[in-house]
mmCIF file of the N, C-alpha and C atoms, coordinates in Angstrom:
data_MODEL
# 
_entry.id   MODEL 
# 
loop_
_atom_site.group_PDB 
_atom_site.id 
_atom_site.type_symbol 
_atom_site.label_atom_id 
_atom_site.label_alt_id 
_atom_site.label_comp_id 
_atom_site.label_asym_id 
_atom_site.label_entity_id 
_atom_site.label_seq_id 
_atom_site.pdbx_PDB_ins_code 
_atom_site.Cartn_x 
_atom_site.Cartn_y 
_atom_site.Cartn_z 
_atom_site.occupancy 
_atom_site.B_iso_or_equiv 
_atom_site.pdbx_formal_charge 
_atom_site.auth_seq_id 
_atom_site.auth_comp_id 
_atom_site.auth_asym_id 
_atom_site.auth_atom_id 
_atom_site.pdbx_PDB_model_num 
ATOM 1   N N  . UNK A 1 1  ? 49.854  130.940 11.014 1.00 0.00 ? 1  UNK A N  1 
ATOM 2   C CA . UNK A 1 1  ? 50.687  129.987 10.518 1.00 0.00 ? 1  UNK A CA 1 
ATOM 3   C C  . UNK A 1 1  ? 52.072  129.446 11.012 1.00 0.00 ? 1  UNK A C  1 
ATOM 4   N N  . UNK A 1 2  ? 52.498  128.499 10.705 1.00 0.00 ? 2  UNK A N  1 
ATOM 5   C CA . UNK A 1 2  ? 53.910  128.265 11.175 1.00 0.00 ? 2  UNK A CA 1 
ATOM 6   C C  . UNK A 1 2  ? 54.840  128.142 9.875  1.00 0.00 ? 2  UNK A C  1 
ATOM 7   N N  . UNK A 1 3  ? 56.193  128.449 9.800  1.00 0.00 ? 3  UNK A N  1 
ATOM 8   C CA . UNK A 1 3  ? 56.823  128.393 8.720  1.00 0.00 ? 3  UNK A CA 1 
ATOM 9   C C  . UNK A 1 3  ? 57.383  126.690 8.706  1.00 0.00 ? 3  UNK A C  1 
ATOM 10  N N  . UNK A 1 4  ? 57.588  126.501 7.374  1.00 0.00 ? 4  UNK A N  1 
ATOM 11  C CA . UNK A 1 4  ? 58.349  124.925 7.288  1.00 0.00 ? 4  UNK A CA 1 
ATOM 12  C C  . UNK A 1 4  ? 59.486  124.861 7.784  1.00 0.00 ? 4  UNK A C  1 
ATOM 13  N N  . UNK A 1 5  ? 60.289  125.831 8.027  1.00 0.00 ? 5  UNK A N  1 
ATOM 14  C CA . UNK A 1 5  ? 61.518  125.700 8.809  1.00 0.00 ? 5  UNK A CA 1 
ATOM 15  C C  . UNK A 1 5  ? 61.560  125.496 10.024 1.00 0.00 ? 5  UNK A C  1 
ATOM 16  N N  . UNK A 1 6  ? 60.315  126.128 11.125 1.00 0.00 ? 6  UNK A N  1 
ATOM 17  C CA . UNK A 1 6  ? 60.275  125.830 12.264 1.00 0.00 ? 6  UNK A CA 1 
ATOM 18  C C  . UNK A 1 6  ? 59.875  124.422 12.500 1.00 0.00 ? 6  UNK A C  1 
ATOM 19  N N  . UNK A 1 7  ? 59.063  123.707 11.450 1.00 0.00 ? 7  UNK A N  1 
ATOM 20  C CA . UNK A 1 7  ? 58.328  122.261 11.655 1.00 0.00 ? 7  UNK A CA 1 
ATOM 21  C C  . UNK A 1 7  ? 59.454  121.029 11.239 1.00 0.00 ? 7  UNK A C  1 
ATOM 22  N N  . UNK A 1 8  ? 60.519  121.401 10.576 1.00 0.00 ? 8  UNK A N  1 
ATOM 23  C CA . UNK A 1 8  ? 61.484  120.954 9.937  1.00 0.00 ? 8  UNK A CA 1 
ATOM 24  C C  . UNK A 1 8  ? 62.164  120.022 11.019 1.00 0.00 ? 8  UNK A C  1 
ATOM 25  N N  . UNK A 1 9  ? 62.736  120.615 12.409 1.00 0.00 ? 9  UNK A N  1 
ATOM 26  C CA . UNK A 1 9  ? 63.095  119.798 13.391 1.00 0.00 ? 9  UNK A CA 1 
ATOM 27  C C  . UNK A 1 9  ? 62.244  118.484 14.039 1.00 0.00 ? 9  UNK A C  1 
ATOM 28  N N  . UNK A 1 10 ? 60.927  119.055 13.923 1.00 0.00 ? 10 UNK A N  1 
ATOM 29  C CA . UNK A 1 10 ? 60.091  117.877 14.459 1.00 0.00 ? 10 UNK A CA 1 
ATOM 30  C C  . UNK A 1 10 ? 60.135  116.739 13.197 1.00 0.00 ? 10 UNK A C  1 
ATOM 31  N N  . UNK A 1 11 ? 60.182  116.966 12.442 1.00 0.00 ? 11 UNK A N  1 
ATOM 32  C CA . UNK A 1 11 ? 60.497  115.710 11.041 1.00 0.00 ? 11 UNK A CA 1 
ATOM 33  C C  . UNK A 1 11 ? 61.696  115.124 11.419 1.00 0.00 ? 11 UNK A C  1 
ATOM 34  N N  . UNK A 1 12 ? 63.016  115.875 11.722 1.00 0.00 ? 12 UNK A N  1 
ATOM 35  C CA . UNK A 1 12 ? 64.191  115.258 11.440 1.00 0.00 ? 12 UNK A CA 1 
ATOM 36  C C  . UNK A 1 12 ? 64.316  114.413 12.885 1.00 0.00 ? 12 UNK A C  1 
ATOM 37  N N  . UNK A 1 13 ? 64.108  114.670 13.653 1.00 0.00 ? 13 UNK A N  1 
ATOM 38  C CA . UNK A 1 13 ? 63.977  114.043 15.143 1.00 0.00 ? 13 UNK A CA 1 
ATOM 39  C C  . UNK A 1 13 ? 63.676  112.314 14.956 1.00 0.00 ? 13 UNK A C  1 
ATOM 40  N N  . UNK A 1 14 ? 62.577  111.839 14.480 1.00 0.00 ? 14 UNK A N  1 
ATOM 41  C CA . UNK A 1 14 ? 62.703  110.606 14.362 1.00 0.00 ? 14 UNK A CA 1 
ATOM 42  C C  . UNK A 1 14 ? 63.639  109.743 13.389 1.00 0.00 ? 14 UNK A C  1 
ATOM 43  N N  . UNK A 1 15 ? 64.263  110.680 12.642 1.00 0.00 ? 15 UNK A N  1 
ATOM 44  C CA . UNK A 1 15 ? 64.973  110.146 11.449 1.00 0.00 ? 15 UNK A CA 1 
ATOM 45  C C  . UNK A 1 15 ? 66.296  109.907 12.225 1.00 0.00 ? 15 UNK A C  1 
ATOM 46  N N  . UNK A 1 16 ? 66.738  111.152 13.078 1.00 0.00 ? 16 UNK A N  1 
ATOM 47  C CA . UNK A 1 16 ? 67.812  110.921 13.494 1.00 0.00 ? 16 UNK A CA 1 
ATOM 48  C C  . UNK A 1 16 ? 68.079  109.829 14.668 1.00 0.00 ? 16 UNK A C  1 
ATOM 49  N N  . UNK A 1 17 ? 66.667  109.682 15.148 1.00 0.00 ? 17 UNK A N  1 
ATOM 50  C CA . UNK A 1 17 ? 66.672  108.464 16.379 1.00 0.00 ? 17 UNK A CA 1 
ATOM 51  C C  . UNK A 1 17 ? 66.705  107.119 15.463 1.00 0.00 ? 17 UNK A C  1 
ATOM 52  N N  . UNK A 1 18 ? 66.364  107.020 14.283 1.00 0.00 ? 18 UNK A N  1 
ATOM 53  C CA . UNK A 1 18 ? 66.474  105.684 13.607 1.00 0.00 ? 18 UNK A CA 1 
ATOM 54  C C  . UNK A 1 18 ? 67.875  105.453 12.970 1.00 0.00 ? 18 UNK A C  1 
ATOM 55  N N  . UNK A 1 19 ? 68.723  106.444 12.674 1.00 0.00 ? 19 UNK A N  1 
ATOM 56  C CA . UNK A 1 19 ? 69.924  106.362 11.998 1.00 0.00 ? 19 UNK A CA 1 
ATOM 57  C C  . UNK A 1 19 ? 70.685  105.096 12.693 1.00 0.00 ? 19 UNK A C  1 
ATOM 58  N N  . UNK A 1 20 ? 70.818  105.273 14.343 1.00 0.00 ? 20 UNK A N  1 
ATOM 59  C CA . UNK A 1 20 ? 71.620  103.660 14.722 1.00 0.00 ? 20 UNK A CA 1 
ATOM 60  C C  . UNK A 1 20 ? 70.915  102.656 14.323 1.00 0.00 ? 20 UNK A C  1 
ATOM 61  N N  . UNK A 1 21 ? 69.772  102.291 14.336 1.00 0.00 ? 21 UNK A N  1 
ATOM 62  C CA . UNK A 1 21 ? 69.022  101.182 13.716 1.00 0.00 ? 21 UNK A CA 1 
ATOM 63  C C  . UNK A 1 21 ? 69.219  100.901 12.107 1.00 0.00 ? 21 UNK A C  1 
ATOM 64  N N  . UNK A 1 22 ? 69.457  101.762 11.465 1.00 0.00 ? 22 UNK A N  1 
ATOM 65  C CA . UNK A 1 22 ? 69.555  101.847 9.967  1.00 0.00 ? 22 UNK A CA 1 
ATOM 66  C C  . UNK A 1 22 ? 71.331  101.477 10.150 1.00 0.00 ? 22 UNK A C  1 
ATOM 67  N N  . UNK A 1 23 ? 72.110  102.068 10.950 1.00 0.00 ? 23 UNK A N  1 
ATOM 68  C CA . UNK A 1 23 ? 73.292  101.674 10.657 1.00 0.00 ? 23 UNK A CA 1 
ATOM 69  C C  . UNK A 1 23 ? 73.693  100.100 11.049 1.00 0.00 ? 23 UNK A C  1 
ATOM 70  N N  . UNK A 1 24 ? 72.902  99.792  12.132 1.00 0.00 ? 24 UNK A N  1 
ATOM 71  C CA . UNK A 1 24 ? 73.395  98.372  12.342 1.00 0.00 ? 24 UNK A CA 1 
ATOM 72  C C  . UNK A 1 24 ? 72.547  97.463  11.511 1.00 0.00 ? 24 UNK A C  1 
ATOM 73  N N  . UNK A 1 25 ? 71.306  97.499  10.741 1.00 0.00 ? 25 UNK A N  1 
ATOM 74  C CA . UNK A 1 25 ? 70.972  96.689  9.839  1.00 0.00 ? 25 UNK A CA 1 
ATOM 75  C C  . UNK A 1 25 ? 71.902  96.830  8.508  1.00 0.00 ? 25 UNK A C  1 
ATOM 76  N N  . UNK A 1 26 ? 72.529  97.759  7.826  1.00 0.00 ? 26 UNK A N  1 
ATOM 77  C CA . UNK A 1 26 ? 72.983  98.120  6.962  1.00 0.00 ? 26 UNK A CA 1 
ATOM 78  C C  . UNK A 1 26 ? 74.412  97.282  7.012  1.00 0.00 ? 26 UNK A C  1 
ATOM 79  N N  . UNK A 1 27 ? 74.860  97.377  8.142  1.00 0.00 ? 27 UNK A N  1 
ATOM 80  C CA . UNK A 1 27 ? 76.607  96.729  8.559  1.00 0.00 ? 27 UNK A CA 1 
ATOM 81  C C  . UNK A 1 27 ? 75.869  95.482  8.630  1.00 0.00 ? 27 UNK A C  1 
ATOM 82  N N  . UNK A 1 28 ? 75.005  94.772  9.302  1.00 0.00 ? 28 UNK A N  1 
ATOM 83  C CA . UNK A 1 28 ? 74.476  93.222  9.277  1.00 0.00 ? 28 UNK A CA 1 
ATOM 84  C C  . UNK A 1 28 ? 74.566  92.711  7.375  1.00 0.00 ? 28 UNK A C  1 
ATOM 85  N N  . UNK A 1 29 ? 74.037  93.536  6.926  1.00 0.00 ? 29 UNK A N  1 
ATOM 86  C CA . UNK A 1 29 ? 73.851  93.055  5.464  1.00 0.00 ? 29 UNK A CA 1 
ATOM 87  C C  . UNK A 1 29 ? 75.045  92.733  4.848  1.00 0.00 ? 29 UNK A C  1 
ATOM 88  N N  . UNK A 1 30 ? 76.193  93.938  5.074  1.00 0.00 ? 30 UNK A N  1 
ATOM 89  C CA . UNK A 1 30 ? 77.233  93.721  4.550  1.00 0.00 ? 30 UNK A CA 1 
ATOM 90  C C  . UNK A 1 30 ? 78.304  92.848  4.951  1.00 0.00 ? 30 UNK A C  1 
ATOM 91  N N  . UNK A 1 31 ? 78.412  92.843  6.338  1.00 0.00 ? 31 UNK A N  1 
ATOM 92  C CA . UNK A 1 31 ? 79.025  91.545  7.059  1.00 0.00 ? 31 UNK A CA 1 
ATOM 93  C C  . UNK A 1 31 ? 78.249  90.130  6.535  1.00 0.00 ? 31 UNK A C  1 
ATOM 94  N N  . UNK A 1 32 ? 76.988  90.298  6.211  1.00 0.00 ? 32 UNK A N  1 
ATOM 95  C CA . UNK A 1 32 ? 76.448  89.042  5.804  1.00 0.00 ? 32 UNK A CA 1 
ATOM 96  C C  . UNK A 1 32 ? 76.855  88.319  4.338  1.00 0.00 ? 32 UNK A C  1 
ATOM 97  N N  . UNK A 1 33 ? 77.109  89.575  3.413  1.00 0.00 ? 33 UNK A N  1 
ATOM 98  C CA . UNK A 1 33 ? 77.629  89.420  2.144  1.00 0.00 ? 33 UNK A CA 1 
ATOM 99  C C  . UNK A 1 33 ? 78.899  88.771  2.187  1.00 0.00 ? 33 UNK A C  1 
ATOM 100 N N  . UNK A 1 34 ? 79.805  89.047  3.187  1.00 0.00 ? 34 UNK A N  1 
ATOM 101 C CA . UNK A 1 34 ? 81.252  88.536  3.338  1.00 0.00 ? 34 UNK A CA 1 
ATOM 102 C C  . UNK A 1 34 ? 81.069  87.297  3.795  1.00 0.00 ? 34 UNK A C  1 
ATOM 103 N N  . UNK A 1 35 ? 80.131  86.688  4.468  1.00 0.00 ? 35 UNK A N  1 
ATOM 104 C CA . UNK A 1 35 ? 80.047  85.618  5.470  1.00 0.00 ? 35 UNK A CA 1 
ATOM 105 C C  . UNK A 1 35 ? 80.508  85.876  6.624  1.00 0.00 ? 35 UNK A C  1 
ATOM 106 N N  . UNK A 1 36 ? 80.476  86.973  7.236  1.00 0.00 ? 36 UNK A N  1 
ATOM 107 C CA . UNK A 1 36 ? 80.584  87.224  8.681  1.00 0.00 ? 36 UNK A CA 1 
ATOM 108 C C  . UNK A 1 36 ? 79.509  87.574  9.285  1.00 0.00 ? 36 UNK A C  1 
ATOM 109 N N  . UNK A 1 37 ? 79.928  87.869  10.711 1.00 0.00 ? 37 UNK A N  1 
ATOM 110 C CA . UNK A 1 37 ? 78.536  87.936  11.732 1.00 0.00 ? 37 UNK A CA 1 
ATOM 111 C C  . UNK A 1 37 ? 78.897  88.985  12.333 1.00 0.00 ? 37 UNK A C  1 
ATOM 112 N N  . UNK A 1 38 ? 77.897  90.132  12.015 1.00 0.00 ? 38 UNK A N  1 
ATOM 113 C CA . UNK A 1 38 ? 77.974  91.361  12.622 1.00 0.00 ? 38 UNK A CA 1 
ATOM 114 C C  . UNK A 1 38 ? 77.479  91.556  14.230 1.00 0.00 ? 38 UNK A C  1 
ATOM 115 N N  . UNK A 1 39 ? 78.040  91.685  14.957 1.00 0.00 ? 39 UNK A N  1 
ATOM 116 C CA . UNK A 1 39 ? 77.755  91.823  16.345 1.00 0.00 ? 39 UNK A CA 1 
ATOM 117 C C  . UNK A 1 39 ? 77.697  93.391  17.167 1.00 0.00 ? 39 UNK A C  1 
ATOM 118 N N  . UNK A 1 40 ? 76.494  93.824  17.280 1.00 0.00 ? 40 UNK A N  1 
ATOM 119 C CA . UNK A 1 40 ? 76.428  95.213  17.924 1.00 0.00 ? 40 UNK A CA 1 
ATOM 120 C C  . UNK A 1 40 ? 77.481  95.276  19.031 1.00 0.00 ? 40 UNK A C  1 
ATOM 121 N N  . UNK A 1 41 ? 78.333  96.649  19.302 1.00 0.00 ? 41 UNK A N  1 
ATOM 122 C CA . UNK A 1 41 ? 79.285  96.986  20.361 1.00 0.00 ? 41 UNK A CA 1 
ATOM 123 C C  . UNK A 1 41 ? 78.227  97.101  21.452 1.00 0.00 ? 41 UNK A C  1 
ATOM 124 N N  . UNK A 1 42 ? 78.678  96.570  22.646 1.00 0.00 ? 42 UNK A N  1 
ATOM 125 C CA . UNK A 1 42 ? 77.897  96.810  23.876 1.00 0.00 ? 42 UNK A CA 1 
ATOM 126 C C  . UNK A 1 42 ? 78.040  98.220  24.377 1.00 0.00 ? 42 UNK A C  1 
ATOM 127 N N  . UNK A 1 43 ? 76.982  98.944  24.635 1.00 0.00 ? 43 UNK A N  1 
ATOM 128 C CA . UNK A 1 43 ? 76.980  100.274 25.179 1.00 0.00 ? 43 UNK A CA 1 
ATOM 129 C C  . UNK A 1 43 ? 76.855  100.011 26.412 1.00 0.00 ? 43 UNK A C  1 
ATOM 130 N N  . UNK A 1 44 ? 77.389  101.413 26.946 1.00 0.00 ? 44 UNK A N  1 
ATOM 131 C CA . UNK A 1 44 ? 77.514  101.677 28.534 1.00 0.00 ? 44 UNK A CA 1 
ATOM 132 C C  . UNK A 1 44 ? 75.843  102.048 28.838 1.00 0.00 ? 44 UNK A C  1 
ATOM 133 N N  . UNK A 1 45 ? 75.379  101.298 30.073 1.00 0.00 ? 45 UNK A N  1 
ATOM 134 C CA . UNK A 1 45 ? 74.158  101.989 30.213 1.00 0.00 ? 45 UNK A CA 1 
ATOM 135 C C  . UNK A 1 45 ? 74.028  103.785 30.503 1.00 0.00 ? 45 UNK A C  1 
ATOM 136 N N  . UNK A 1 46 ? 72.864  104.239 30.430 1.00 0.00 ? 46 UNK A N  1 
ATOM 137 C CA . UNK A 1 46 ? 73.218  105.843 30.784 1.00 0.00 ? 46 UNK A CA 1 
ATOM 138 C C  . UNK A 1 46 ? 73.037  105.879 32.124 1.00 0.00 ? 46 UNK A C  1 
ATOM 139 N N  . UNK A 1 47 ? 73.750  106.692 32.652 1.00 0.00 ? 47 UNK A N  1 
ATOM 140 C CA . UNK A 1 47 ? 73.854  107.323 34.289 1.00 0.00 ? 47 UNK A CA 1 
ATOM 141 C C  . UNK A 1 47 ? 73.065  108.273 34.404 1.00 0.00 ? 47 UNK A C  1 
ATOM 142 N N  . UNK A 1 48 ? 72.415  108.428 35.608 1.00 0.00 ? 48 UNK A N  1 
ATOM 143 C CA . UNK A 1 48 ? 71.789  109.537 35.845 1.00 0.00 ? 48 UNK A CA 1 
ATOM 144 C C  . UNK A 1 48 ? 72.354  110.491 36.550 1.00 0.00 ? 48 UNK A C  1 
ATOM 145 N N  . UNK A 1 49 ? 72.271  112.105 35.612 1.00 0.00 ? 49 UNK A N  1 
ATOM 146 C CA . UNK A 1 49 ? 73.304  113.236 36.020 1.00 0.00 ? 49 UNK A CA 1 
ATOM 147 C C  . UNK A 1 49 ? 73.050  113.780 37.416 1.00 0.00 ? 49 UNK A C  1 
ATOM 148 N N  . UNK A 1 50 ? 71.842  113.380 37.897 1.00 0.00 ? 50 UNK A N  1 
ATOM 149 C CA . UNK A 1 50 ? 71.664  114.093 39.347 1.00 0.00 ? 50 UNK A CA 1 
ATOM 150 C C  . UNK A 1 50 ? 71.882  113.131 40.451 1.00 0.00 ? 50 UNK A C  1 
ATOM 151 N N  . UNK A 1 51 ? 72.416  111.872 40.481 1.00 0.00 ? 51 UNK A N  1 
ATOM 152 C CA . UNK A 1 51 ? 72.221  110.870 41.381 1.00 0.00 ? 51 UNK A CA 1 
ATOM 153 C C  . UNK A 1 51 ? 73.615  110.293 40.998 1.00 0.00 ? 51 UNK A C  1 
ATOM 154 N N  . UNK A 1 52 ? 74.829  110.620 41.300 1.00 0.00 ? 52 UNK A N  1 
ATOM 155 C CA . UNK A 1 52 ? 76.005  109.879 40.646 1.00 0.00 ? 52 UNK A CA 1 
ATOM 156 C C  . UNK A 1 52 ? 76.319  108.609 41.263 1.00 0.00 ? 52 UNK A C  1 
ATOM 157 N N  . UNK A 1 53 ? 77.156  107.700 40.642 1.00 0.00 ? 53 UNK A N  1 
ATOM 158 C CA . UNK A 1 53 ? 77.058  106.370 40.984 1.00 0.00 ? 53 UNK A CA 1 
ATOM 159 C C  . UNK A 1 53 ? 77.629  106.250 42.188 1.00 0.00 ? 53 UNK A C  1 
ATOM 160 N N  . UNK A 1 54 ? 77.289  105.207 43.043 1.00 0.00 ? 54 UNK A N  1 
ATOM 161 C CA . UNK A 1 54 ? 77.887  105.206 44.591 1.00 0.00 ? 54 UNK A CA 1 
ATOM 162 C C  . UNK A 1 54 ? 79.269  104.554 44.300 1.00 0.00 ? 54 UNK A C  1 
ATOM 163 N N  . UNK A 1 55 ? 80.498  105.309 45.051 1.00 0.00 ? 55 UNK A N  1 
ATOM 164 C CA . UNK A 1 55 ? 81.820  104.570 44.974 1.00 0.00 ? 55 UNK A CA 1 
ATOM 165 C C  . UNK A 1 55 ? 81.644  103.134 45.655 1.00 0.00 ? 55 UNK A C  1 
ATOM 166 N N  . UNK A 1 56 ? 82.210  102.138 45.192 1.00 0.00 ? 56 UNK A N  1 
ATOM 167 C CA . UNK A 1 56 ? 82.339  101.136 46.068 1.00 0.00 ? 56 UNK A CA 1 
ATOM 168 C C  . UNK A 1 56 ? 83.583  100.885 46.690 1.00 0.00 ? 56 UNK A C  1 
ATOM 169 N N  . UNK A 1 57 ? 83.785  101.000 47.893 1.00 0.00 ? 57 UNK A N  1 
ATOM 170 C CA . UNK A 1 57 ? 84.944  101.241 48.864 1.00 0.00 ? 57 UNK A CA 1 
ATOM 171 C C  . UNK A 1 57 ? 84.928  99.689  49.537 1.00 0.00 ? 57 UNK A C  1 
ATOM 172 N N  . UNK A 1 58 ? 86.048  99.457  49.535 1.00 0.00 ? 58 UNK A N  1 
ATOM 173 C CA . UNK A 1 58 ? 85.906  97.955  50.498 1.00 0.00 ? 58 UNK A CA 1 
ATOM 174 C C  . UNK A 1 58 ? 87.212  97.950  51.257 1.00 0.00 ? 58 UNK A C  1 
ATOM 175 N N  . UNK A 1 59 ? 87.326  97.048  52.325 1.00 0.00 ? 59 UNK A N  1 
ATOM 176 C CA . UNK A 1 59 ? 88.376  96.753  53.169 1.00 0.00 ? 59 UNK A CA 1 
ATOM 177 C C  . UNK A 1 59 ? 89.544  96.030  52.292 1.00 0.00 ? 59 UNK A C  1 
ATOM 178 N N  . UNK A 1 60 ? 89.159  95.704  51.231 1.00 0.00 ? 60 UNK A N  1 
ATOM 179 C CA . UNK A 1 60 ? 90.306  94.747  50.716 1.00 0.00 ? 60 UNK A CA 1 
ATOM 180 C C  . UNK A 1 60 ? 91.498  95.526  50.425 1.00 0.00 ? 60 UNK A C  1 
ATOM 181 N N  . UNK A 1 61 ? 91.230  96.886  49.634 1.00 0.00 ? 61 UNK A N  1 
ATOM 182 C CA . UNK A 1 61 ? 92.231  97.889  49.412 1.00 0.00 ? 61 UNK A CA 1 
ATOM 183 C C  . UNK A 1 61 ? 93.277  98.138  50.692 1.00 0.00 ? 61 UNK A C  1 
ATOM 184 N N  . UNK A 1 62 ? 92.591  97.970  51.763 1.00 0.00 ? 62 UNK A N  1 
ATOM 185 C CA . UNK A 1 62 ? 93.304  98.570  53.054 1.00 0.00 ? 62 UNK A CA 1 
ATOM 186 C C  . UNK A 1 62 ? 94.220  97.224  53.558 1.00 0.00 ? 62 UNK A C  1 
ATOM 187 N N  . UNK A 1 63 ? 93.725  96.042  53.292 1.00 0.00 ? 63 UNK A N  1 
ATOM 188 C CA . UNK A 1 63 ? 94.424  94.976  53.926 1.00 0.00 ? 63 UNK A CA 1 
ATOM 189 C C  . UNK A 1 63 ? 95.813  94.650  52.935 1.00 0.00 ? 63 UNK A C  1 
ATOM 190 N N  . UNK A 1 64 ? 96.709  94.179  53.697 1.00 0.00 ? 64 UNK A N  1 
ATOM 191 C CA . UNK A 1 64 ? 97.863  93.848  52.690 1.00 0.00 ? 64 UNK A CA 1 
ATOM 192 C C  . UNK A 1 64 ? 97.928  92.727  51.842 1.00 0.00 ? 64 UNK A C  1 
ATOM 193 N N  . UNK A 1 65 ? 98.330  92.334  50.490 1.00 0.00 ? 65 UNK A N  1 
ATOM 194 C CA . UNK A 1 65 ? 98.218  91.299  50.112 1.00 0.00 ? 65 UNK A CA 1 
ATOM 195 C C  . UNK A 1 65 ? 99.282  90.042  50.778 1.00 0.00 ? 65 UNK A C  1 
ATOM 196 N N  . UNK A 1 66 ? 99.028  88.981  50.558 1.00 0.00 ? 66 UNK A N  1 
ATOM 197 C CA . UNK A 1 66 ? 99.970  88.118  51.131 1.00 0.00 ? 66 UNK A CA 1 
ATOM 198 C C  . UNK A 1 66 ? 101.199 87.941  50.698 1.00 0.00 ? 66 UNK A C  1 
ATOM 199 N N  . UNK A 1 67 ? 102.149 88.034  51.887 1.00 0.00 ? 67 UNK A N  1 
ATOM 200 C CA . UNK A 1 67 ? 103.657 88.327  51.835 1.00 0.00 ? 67 UNK A CA 1 
ATOM 201 C C  . UNK A 1 67 ? 103.778 89.731  52.290 1.00 0.00 ? 67 UNK A C  1 
ATOM 202 N N  . UNK A 1 68 ? 103.161 90.437  52.121 1.00 0.00 ? 68 UNK A N  1 
ATOM 203 C CA . UNK A 1 68 ? 103.375 92.026  52.243 1.00 0.00 ? 68 UNK A CA 1 
ATOM 204 C C  . UNK A 1 68 ? 103.127 92.558  53.509 1.00 0.00 ? 68 UNK A C  1 
ATOM 205 N N  . UNK A 1 69 ? 103.734 93.449  54.098 1.00 0.00 ? 69 UNK A N  1 
ATOM 206 C CA . UNK A 1 69 ? 103.602 93.987  55.206 1.00 0.00 ? 69 UNK A CA 1 
ATOM 207 C C  . UNK A 1 69 ? 103.173 95.514  55.429 1.00 0.00 ? 69 UNK A C  1 
ATOM 208 N N  . UNK A 1 70 ? 102.495 95.990  56.397 1.00 0.00 ? 70 UNK A N  1 
ATOM 209 C CA . UNK A 1 70 ? 102.060 97.377  56.487 1.00 0.00 ? 70 UNK A CA 1 
ATOM 210 C C  . UNK A 1 70 ? 103.669 98.108  56.697 1.00 0.00 ? 70 UNK A C  1 
ATOM 211 N N  . UNK A 1 71 ? 103.417 99.326  56.194 1.00 0.00 ? 71 UNK A N  1 
ATOM 212 C CA . UNK A 1 71 ? 104.632 100.173 56.442 1.00 0.00 ? 71 UNK A CA 1 
ATOM 213 C C  . UNK A 1 71 ? 104.766 100.494 57.950 1.00 0.00 ? 71 UNK A C  1 
ATOM 214 N N  . UNK A 1 72 ? 105.802 100.735 58.666 1.00 0.00 ? 72 UNK A N  1 
ATOM 215 C CA . UNK A 1 72 ? 105.930 100.949 59.921 1.00 0.00 ? 72 UNK A CA 1 
ATOM 216 C C  . UNK A 1 72 ? 105.351 102.792 60.167 1.00 0.00 ? 72 UNK A C  1 
ATOM 217 N N  . UNK A 1 73 ? 104.470 102.582 61.008 1.00 0.00 ? 73 UNK A N  1 
ATOM 218 C CA . UNK A 1 73 ? 104.103 103.817 61.481 1.00 0.00 ? 73 UNK A CA 1 
ATOM 219 C C  . UNK A 1 73 ? 104.942 104.803 61.996 1.00 0.00 ? 73 UNK A C  1 
ATOM 220 N N  . UNK A 1 74 ? 104.870 106.292 61.540 1.00 0.00 ? 74 UNK A N  1 
ATOM 221 C CA . UNK A 1 74 ? 105.480 107.557 62.218 1.00 0.00 ? 74 UNK A CA 1 
ATOM 222 C C  . UNK A 1 74 ? 105.574 107.607 63.444 1.00 0.00 ? 74 UNK A C  1 
ATOM 223 N N  . UNK A 1 75 ? 106.713 107.827 64.388 1.00 0.00 ? 75 UNK A N  1 
ATOM 224 C CA . UNK A 1 75 ? 106.505 108.438 65.763 1.00 0.00 ? 75 UNK A CA 1 
ATOM 225 C C  . UNK A 1 75 ? 105.699 109.766 65.410 1.00 0.00 ? 75 UNK A C  1 
ATOM 226 N N  . UNK A 1 76 ? 105.198 110.005 66.621 1.00 0.00 ? 76 UNK A N  1 
ATOM 227 C CA . UNK A 1 76 ? 104.282 111.200 66.619 1.00 0.00 ? 76 UNK A CA 1 
ATOM 228 C C  . UNK A 1 76 ? 105.466 112.220 67.117 1.00 0.00 ? 76 UNK A C  1 
ATOM 229 N N  . UNK A 1 77 ? 106.392 111.857 67.555 1.00 0.00 ? 77 UNK A N  1 
ATOM 230 C CA . UNK A 1 77 ? 107.289 113.300 68.226 1.00 0.00 ? 77 UNK A CA 1 
ATOM 231 C C  . UNK A 1 77 ? 108.322 113.240 66.869 1.00 0.00 ? 77 UNK A C  1 
ATOM 232 N N  . UNK A 1 78 ? 108.620 112.674 66.134 1.00 0.00 ? 78 UNK A N  1 
ATOM 233 C CA . UNK A 1 78 ? 109.412 112.714 64.863 1.00 0.00 ? 78 UNK A CA 1 
ATOM 234 C C  . UNK A 1 78 ? 109.077 114.156 64.010 1.00 0.00 ? 78 UNK A C  1 
ATOM 235 N N  . UNK A 1 79 ? 110.015 114.722 63.646 1.00 0.00 ? 79 UNK A N  1 
ATOM 236 C CA . UNK A 1 79 ? 109.637 115.996 63.255 1.00 0.00 ? 79 UNK A CA 1 
ATOM 237 C C  . UNK A 1 79 ? 110.386 115.829 61.680 1.00 0.00 ? 79 UNK A C  1 
ATOM 238 N N  . UNK A 1 80 ? 109.870 115.958 60.898 1.00 0.00 ? 80 UNK A N  1 
ATOM 239 C CA . UNK A 1 80 ? 110.820 116.146 59.328 1.00 0.00 ? 80 UNK A CA 1 
ATOM 240 C C  . UNK A 1 80 ? 111.045 117.374 59.093 1.00 0.00 ? 80 UNK A C  1 
ATOM 241 N N  . UNK A 1 81 ? 112.568 117.751 58.823 1.00 0.00 ? 81 UNK A N  1 
ATOM 242 C CA . UNK A 1 81 ? 113.098 118.816 58.653 1.00 0.00 ? 81 UNK A CA 1 
ATOM 243 C C  . UNK A 1 81 ? 113.978 119.037 57.283 1.00 0.00 ? 81 UNK A C  1 
ATOM 244 N N  . UNK A 1 82 ? 113.622 119.986 56.605 1.00 0.00 ? 82 UNK A N  1 
ATOM 245 C CA . UNK A 1 82 ? 114.392 120.227 55.603 1.00 0.00 ? 82 UNK A CA 1 
ATOM 246 C C  . UNK A 1 82 ? 115.743 120.506 55.762 1.00 0.00 ? 82 UNK A C  1 
ATOM 247 N N  . UNK A 1 83 ? 116.712 119.970 54.831 1.00 0.00 ? 83 UNK A N  1 
ATOM 248 C CA . UNK A 1 83 ? 118.156 120.232 54.927 1.00 0.00 ? 83 UNK A CA 1 
ATOM 249 C C  . UNK A 1 83 ? 118.461 120.919 53.621 1.00 0.00 ? 83 UNK A C  1 
ATOM 250 N N  . UNK A 1 84 ? 119.147 122.232 53.347 1.00 0.00 ? 84 UNK A N  1 
ATOM 251 C CA . UNK A 1 84 ? 119.729 122.462 52.311 1.00 0.00 ? 84 UNK A CA 1 
ATOM 252 C C  . UNK A 1 84 ? 121.243 121.923 52.038 1.00 0.00 ? 84 UNK A C  1 
# 
């Protein structure tokens, strides 16, 4: 036999999963009473934890904007010295 406390999580999982749907339904009704339109907030799609999103690198960052110039390159023989 299985105790009731052990079976409780099995019954709570569907209730917890239904909470967002119930929240949106209730908020829609409340907003409807006031004559407003309730729009669900946009959610970020879930990301795969095993394969991180590829970083999009472009050469646009490397090119200067119009009217800007590249900084002058340092000479190879130049030595940076600290002076106290």
